[in-house]
N, C-alpha and C positions, 0 to 999 in steps of 0.2 A: 839260602840254597847254594850249595857248592857244586862245582863241576866235578864229574867223575874223571877217573884217570884217562879214559879214552878221549873224552872231550878236551882235556888238558893237552894230551898228545897232539890232537888235531890242531889246537890253537898254536902250538909250537911249530908244527909242520907248516902251517899256513904262514906264520910269521917268518919262517926260514925260506919261504917260497918254494917248497918242494911239492910236486904233484903227488897225488895218492899213488899213481902208477909208478913213478920214479922211486918213491919211498919203499913200496912193497916189492919191487922187482927182485926175484930170486930168493926172497925171504919168506913171504906170505902172499896169499892171494889178495887181490884188491878187494874182493868181496869180504874176506875175513877182516881186513884192515878197516873197511867201511863200517862193519858191524862193531868192531872194537871202538872206533872213534865215536860211534853213536851210543857207547856204553851198553850195548846189547849183548856183547860176547867178550870173554877174556881171551888173552893170548898168552902163550908160555913166556916166562921171564926172559929166557934166552933170545927169543925172537924180538921181544920189546927192546932188549939191549942192542941187538943188531940194527934194528930200525933207528934207534936213537943215535947210535954211532955213525950211521950213514948220514945223518943230518948234522953231525959234529957235536952231539950232546951226550955227555956221559950219564950213566944211571944216577950218579950222585947229583949232578946238575939238575937232572929231571926231577928228582925228589925235592930239591931246594925250590925249583920253579913251581912245582906242584903245590908245595906248601904255601907259597906266595899267592898263587892263583886261587886257592881255596879259602884264603883268609877273608873274612867279611869286614865290611866297613865298620861295624860295631866293634870288632876286635881291634881294628886300627885305632879308633878313637880311644878305646880303653888303654891301649899300649901307650899312646902319646900322653894321655892324661896322667897315667901313673908316673911316667918319666918327668913330666912337668911338675907334678905335686912333690916329687922327691927332690926337685931342684937339680936333677942330673943332666946338666947342659951337654957334657961330652957324649953321653949315651943318646940323648935326644938328637944331637947333630948326626951321630952315627946312624940312628934309625932313619932319619930323612935321607941320608946319603945312600942308604941301602934298600930303600923301599920306594915303590912306584906311587904315584898319586892316585887317588880314588876319584873317578869321574862322578859328578853330582848325580845322585839317584842310582848309581851302579853299586850293586852289592858285591861284585867281584873286583879285586884289584886289577888294574891294567897290567898287561905284561910289561916287564921292565926292559926288554930288549937287550938283556945282557947274557942270554943263554948262548 
């Protein structure tokens, strides 16, 4: 099971220690942002971009973070295994340098704290 975009946004907002009120102020209502973060309602892309920029995250960074957050532990194991079998040590090192650890039993990758 993967996180929706709204839940991924909320995860980043909380990691950046922004309140919902401070994030939404002047861009969107707190109610609309709450619904977006619960994956109950979409918001316009322009508003999403403004919200992200307020937190210091570009749309491109969000897309990259979003990809990492939605990657399952099975995909992680498959990626690592493929690199190991191919004997590609430089790529394997690069993978570990650029990916977060997976907590035992957690199907979502932990946020990498680099956004």
